[in-house]
C-alpha positions in Angstrom: 9.6 7.1 -1.6 9.7 3.4 -0.8 13.0 2.1 0.5 14.5 -0.1 -2.2 15.4 -2.7 0.4 11.7 -3.0 1.0 11.0 -4.0 -2.6 11.2 -7.6 -1.7 7.8 -9.0 -2.4 6.9 -11.2 0.6 10.3 -12.4 1.9 12.9 -11.0 4.3 16.4 -10.9 3.0 19.8 -11.1 4.8 23.0 -10.0 3.0 26.3 -11.7 2.7 28.1 -8.5 3.5 26.1 -8.2 6.8 27.0 -11.8 7.8 30.7 -11.1 7.2 30.6 -7.9 9.1 28.8 -9.3 12.1 30.9 -12.4 12.2 34.1 -10.5 12.3 32.7 -8.0 14.8 32.0 -10.9 17.2 35.6 -12.0 16.9 37.0 -8.6 17.5 34.6 -8.0 20.4 35.6 -11.3 22.2 38.0 -10.7 25.1 39.7 -13.9 24.2 39.1 -17.0 22.0 36.4 -19.1 23.6 36.3 -22.5 21.8 36.0 -24.2 25.2 32.7 -22.4 25.8 31.2 -23.2 22.3 28.0 -25.3 22.3 28.0 -25.7 18.5 25.8 -28.5 17.4 28.6 -30.1 15.4 31.8 -31.4 17.0 33.6 -29.9 14.0 32.6 -26.3 14.8 33.7 -23.9 12.1 35.8 -25.8 9.5 36.5 -23.0 7.1 35.5 -25.5 4.4 32.6 -24.7 2.1 29.7 -27.1 2.2 28.1 -28.4 -1.0 24.3 -28.0 -1.4 23.5 -31.5 -0.1 25.6 -31.0 3.0 24.1 -27.6 3.6 20.6 -28.9 3.4 21.4 -31.8 5.7 23.0 -29.6 8.4 20.2 -27.0 8.2 17.6 -29.7 8.6 19.5 -31.4 11.4 20.1 -28.2 13.4 16.9 -26.3 13.0 15.0 -27.9 15.9 17.8 -27.3 18.4 18.5 -23.8 17.1 14.7 -23.0 17.3 14.7 -24.1 21.0 17.6 -21.8 21.7 16.0 -18.9 19.9 12.8 -19.4 21.9 14.8 -19.3 25.1 16.6 -16.1 24.2 13.5 -14.4 22.8 11.3 -15.7 25.7 8.6 -16.8 23.2 7.3 -20.1 22.0 7.0 -21.2 18.4 3.6 -22.5 17.3 5.4 -24.6 14.6 9.1 -24.8 13.7 9.5 -24.2 10.0 11.6 -26.8 8.2 14.2 -25.0 6.0 14.1 -25.6 2.3 17.1 -25.3 -0.1 17.0 -22.6 -2.8 19.6 -21.0 -5.0 20.2 -17.4 -6.0 18.5 -17.9 -9.4 15.3 -19.0 -7.6 15.6 -16.0 -5.3 16.1 -13.6 -8.2 13.2 -15.1 -10.2 10.9 -14.6 -7.2 12.0 -11.0 -6.8 11.7 -10.2 -10.5 8.2 -11.7 -10.6 7.1 -9.5 -7.7 8.7 -6.4 -9.3 6.8 -7.0 -12.5 3.4 -6.4 -11.0 1.9 -3.3 -12.5 1.4 -1.3 -9.3 4.8 -2.0 -8.0 6.4 -1.4 -11.3 4.8 2.1 -11.4 6.1 2.8 -7.9 9.6 1.7 -8.9 9.6 4.0 -11.8 8.6 6.9 -9.6 11.3 5.9 -7.1 13.9 5.7 -9.8 13.1 9.3 -11.0 13.2 10.7 -7.4 16.5 9.0 -6.6 18.1 10.1 -9.8 16.9 13.7 -9.3 18.4 13.7 -5.8 21.7 12.2 -7.0 21.3 9.1 -4.9 21.7 6.7 -7.8 23.6 7.3 -11.1 21.5 8.5 -14.1 21.8 5.2 -15.8 20.9 3.0 -12.8 17.7 1.0 -12.9 15.9 0.3 -9.7 14.5 -3.0 -10.8 17.9 -4.3 -11.5 19.3 -2.9 -8.2 16.5 -4.4 -6.2 17.0 -7.8 -7.9 20.8 -7.7 -7.2 20.2 -6.7 -3.6 17.8 -9.6 -2.8 20.1 -12.0 -4.6 22.6 -11.4 -1.8 20.4 -13.3 0.7 22.1 -16.1 2.5 18.7 -17.2 3.8 15.3 -15.7 3.9 11.9 -16.2 5.6 8.7 -15.8 3.6 5.9 -14.6 5.9 3.3 -15.1 3.2 4.1 -18.8 2.7 5.4 -19.3 6.2 8.5 -20.9 4.8 12.2 -20.6 5.6 14.8 -20.9 2.8 18.6 -21.4 2.9 20.3 -20.2 -0.2 22.8 -22.9 -1.3 25.1 -20.7 -3.4 24.9 -17.3 -1.7 27.9 -17.7 0.7 30.5 -20.3 1.3 28.7 -21.5 4.4 30.2 -23.7 7.1 28.5 -25.3 10.1 28.8 -22.3 12.5 27.6 -19.9 9.8 24.6 -22.1 9.2 23.5 -21.9 12.8 24.2 -18.1 12.8 21.9 -17.6 9.8 19.2 -20.0 11.1 19.0 -18.1 14.4 18.2 -14.9 12.5 15.6 -16.4 10.2 13.9 -18.4 12.9 13.5 -15.2 14.9 11.5 -13.8 12.0 9.4 -17.0 11.9 8.8 -16.9 15.7 7.8 -13.2 15.7 5.6 -13.7 12.7 3.7 -16.5 14.4 3.3 -14.5 17.6 2.8 -11.0 16.4 2.5 -11.0 12.6 5.4 -9.1 10.9 4.6 -5.6 9.8 4.3 -5.2 6.0 4.3 -2.1 3.9 1.0 -1.3 2.0 -0.3 1.5 -0.1 -1.6 3.6 2.8 1.4 3.4 5.1 4.2 5.9 5.0 7.3 4.5 3.3 9.4 6.2 6.0 7.3 4.1 8.4 8.1 1.0 6.3 11.8 1.7 6.8 11.4 2.2 10.6 9.4 -1.1 10.9 12.0 -2.9 8.8 14.6 -1.7 11.4 12.4 -3.2 14.1 12.1 -6.5 12.4 15.7 -6.9 11.2 17.1 -5.2 14.3 15.4 -7.7 16.6 16.6 -10.7 14.5 20.1 -9.2 14.4 20.2 -8.6 18.2 19.0 -12.2 18.8 21.5 -13.6 16.3 24.4 -11.7 18.0 23.2 -13.0 21.4 22.9 -16.5 20.0 26.4 -16.4 18.7 27.7 -15.2 22.1 26.0 -18.0 23.9 26.3 -20.9 21.6 29.0 -20.4 19.0 32.8 -20.0 19.1 33.8 -16.6 17.7 36.8 -18.2 16.0 34.6 -20.9 14.3 32.2 -18.3 13.1 34.9 -16.0 11.8 36.5 -19.0 10.1 33.3 -19.8 8.3 32.8 -16.2 7.4 36.3 -15.7 6.1 35.3 -16.9 2.6 32.6 -14.4 2.1 33.6 -11.9 -0.5 31.9 -8.7 -1.8 29.5 -9.3 -4.6 30.6 -8.6 -8.2 27.7 -6.1 -8.7 28.4 -2.9 -6.8 25.3 -1.5 -5.0 24.7 2.2 -4.7 26.2 3.6 -1.5 22.8 4.8 -0.2 21.3 1.3 -0.7 24.1 -0.4 1.2 23.6 2.3 3.9 19.9 1.6 4.0 20.4 -2.1 4.5 22.9 -1.4 7.3 20.4 1.0 8.8 17.8 -1.8 9.1 20.1 -4.3 10.5 22.7 -2.4 12.5 20.8 0.7 13.7 17.8 -1.4 14.1 19.7 -3.7 16.4 20.9 -0.7 18.4 17.3 0.5 18.7 16.1 -2.9 19.9 19.0 -3.2 22.4 18.1 0.2 23.8 14.5 -0.9 24.3 15.6 -4.1 26.0 18.0 -2.3 28.3 15.3 0.0 29.6 13.5 -2.8 31.4 16.0 -5.7 31.1 13.3 -7.6 29.2 11.6 -7.9 25.8 8.5 -6.1 27.1 9.1 -2.8 25.1 10.2 -4.7 22.0 7.0 -6.8 22.2 5.0 -3.7 22.5 6.6 -2.2 19.5 5.4 -5.2 17.5 1.9 -5.3 18.9 0.8 -1.8 20.0 3.1 1.0 18.8 5.6 0.3 16.0 8.2 2.9 15.3 7.0 5.5 12.8 10.1 7.3 11.5 13.8 6.7 11.1 14.3 9.4 13.7 12.7 7.1 16.3 15.2 4.4 15.3 18.2 6.7 15.4 17.1 8.4 18.6 15.1 5.9 20.7 14.2 8.5 23.2 12.0 10.1 20.5 10.2 6.7 20.2 9.7 6.5 24.0 8.2 10.0 23.9 6.2 9.1 20.8 7.5 12.1 18.9 5.9 12.2 15.4 6.8 14.0 12.2 5.6 17.6 12.2 3.2 18.6 9.4 4.7 20.5 6.5 2.4 22.4 4.1 2.4 21.2 0.5 4.5 22.9 -2.1 2.5 24.7 -4.9 1.6 22.5 -7.9 3.8 22.9 -10.9 0.7 23.8 -12.9 -1.3 22.4 -15.8 0.3 19.5 -17.7 1.8 18.0 -14.6 0.7 15.0 -12.6 1.8 14.0 -9.1 3.5 10.6 -8.9 4.4 10.4 -5.2 4.0 12.2 -1.8 5.7 11.0 1.3 8.2 11.5 4.1 11.9 11.6 3.4 12.9 11.2 7.1 16.1 11.8 9.0 18.0 8.9 7.6 17.5 9.7 3.9 18.0 13.4 4.6 21.4 12.5 6.0 22.1 10.4 2.9 21.3 13.3 0.6 23.6 15.7 2.6 26.4 13.2 2.5 26.6 13.7 -1.3 28.1 17.1 -0.7 31.8 17.2 -1.5 32.5 20.1 0.9 32.4 20.0 4.8 28.9 19.1 6.1 28.7 18.4 9.8 27.2 15.0 10.8 24.7 16.9 13.0 23.2 18.7 10.0 20.4 16.1 9.7 19.8 15.8 13.4 17.1 18.1 14.8 14.8 16.8 12.0 11.2 17.6 12.9 9.3 16.5 9.8 9.2 16.9 6.1 7.1 16.5 2.9 8.3 15.0 -0.4 6.4 15.5 -3.6 7.3 14.3 -7.1 5.6 15.2 -10.4 5.9 14.2 -14.0 5.1 16.3 -17.0 2.2 14.9 -19.1 3.5 12.6 -21.9 6.8 12.0 -20.2 8.0 8.5 -20.9 10.8 6.5 -19.3 13.1 8.5 -17.0 16.0 9.8 -19.1 19.4 10.4 -17.6 19.0 12.5 -14.4 15.2 12.8 -15.1 15.4 16.6 -15.0 13.6 17.3 -18.3 10.3 15.8 -17.5 10.1 15.6 -13.7 9.9 18.0 -10.8 10.5 17.5 -7.1 9.9 19.5 -4.0 10.9 18.8 -0.4 10.1 20.9 2.7 11.8 20.3 6.0 10.9 21.4 9.5 13.5 21.6 12.3 13.4 21.4 16.0 15.1 24.8 16.5 16.3 27.9 14.5 19.9 26.7 15.1 19.1 23.3 13.5 17.4 25.1 10.6 20.5 27.4 10.0 22.9 24.4 10.1 20.7 22.4 7.7 20.3 25.3 5.3 24.0 25.7 5.0 24.4 22.0 4.4 21.6 22.0 1.8 23.4 24.7 -0.2 26.6 22.7 -0.1 24.7 19.7 -1.4 23.2 21.5 -4.4 26.5 23.2 -5.3 28.9 20.2 -4.9 26.6 17.1 -4.6 24.5 18.0 -7.7 27.2 20.1 -9.4 25.1 23.3 -9.4 26.4 26.6 -10.8 25.0 29.5 -8.9 22.8 31.8 -11.0 21.5 34.2 -8.3 20.3 34.1 -4.7 19.3 30.5 -3.9 19.3 29.4 -7.5 21.6 27.0 -9.3 21.8 25.7 -12.8 22.2 21.9 -12.9 22.9 19.5 -15.7 19.6 19.4 -17.6 17.7 21.4 -15.0 17.6 23.8 -12.1 17.6 23.8 -8.3 16.4 26.3 -5.8 16.8 26.5 -2.0 14.7 28.8 0.2 13.1 29.2 3.6 9.5 30.2 3.8 7.7 32.4 6.3 6.8 29.4 8.4 10.5 28.5 8.8 10.3 25.5 6.5 13.5 24.9 4.5 12.6 24.0 0.9 14.3 22.4 -2.1 12.8 22.6 -5.6 14.2 20.7 -8.6 12.7 21.2 -12.0 13.5 21.7 -15.7 13.3 25.5 -15.5 14.6 28.1 -13.1 11.1 29.5 -12.6 9.6 26.1 -11.7 12.4 25.2 -9.3 11.9 28.6 -7.6 8.2 28.1 -7.4 8.5 24.7 -5.8 10.9 26.1 -3.2 8.5 28.9 -2.3 10.6 31.6 -4.1 
């Protein structure tokens, strides 16, 4: 299942909500206001006054060379060429995204993702992934396009002021710098989508770590907070899991990068992650020691096929992060540790022959199986209890026998096979759900 935040064509987005959160966090973290230490490139600092598009373009062009030099100094790398920012608006950003999403292969993958996410309850039955992805990328305050090697500042995404312009530029210029030196990792048809999420956390986490360091060295926290004060939440509400996925890439990615940096007090391990051994799973991002030990996902045997008349749409890893998001749908008590101890998994999605567009929760024409392996029997027991709570309260299941629940429009079954693999099966009939769960 491809992360929706990765459905971005060839450009790297930053969100308005992220900018507001990081800006305010810097203010809270400051021991005291430090305007006397600010080295903002403008004598005005943060004005709290929104710039019009012409002013925004002028300031971005004026400041980029100096911001790039500072980024180079912090990141300890040299740019081959400093990209000059171009001005765009949210309509342009949205059109680019919609054009990418309309490509036949990507459109098919999006439909499969939509079915899987609806089956798992991570998006509402009526939600459309294409619309969600378009809304998500429209939140970009700036973006770097590694395909065209161009940097864009979005004129109407946030009410930007001078300090916020610098803040955004430092993030995007980090992308440009690392693209020139390493080449940014990009998802493709053969790479695990869990791997794409982990690599997104590396890319966005490095830029966020540098942006935070840049602000601490060169911006006044008060100026930055003043500029960020006008940022408001978007009118379109994103699904909770999608917002969490974006925060994973930026915030947990930053924590991962900072952990690697702290181990040698240098960028050496981060550089190695870009060039030699990128992170493979969300577990490695959440628990950097597993990255250092190069722990990989344990193999999980495939679930049995639903039988004749079904075709497989997707097979992938779910990963620790998305497993946690699934369990959080439960209304009852589920310990936060229930997704820890993740050892590996296998996600499979099928559609019944002749099934058209996904209808409602997709349970009439689709079937899904996930098998999880855990690091210890205790981890397996804790997860098994949480999985039952998820099916009962998160999916609204009514128990109809050991390990079996009737859902709205379908069935769910939970079991543990002889190899100690915890399995979930979702399908239109009780027999099929049981079969997919190894019952």
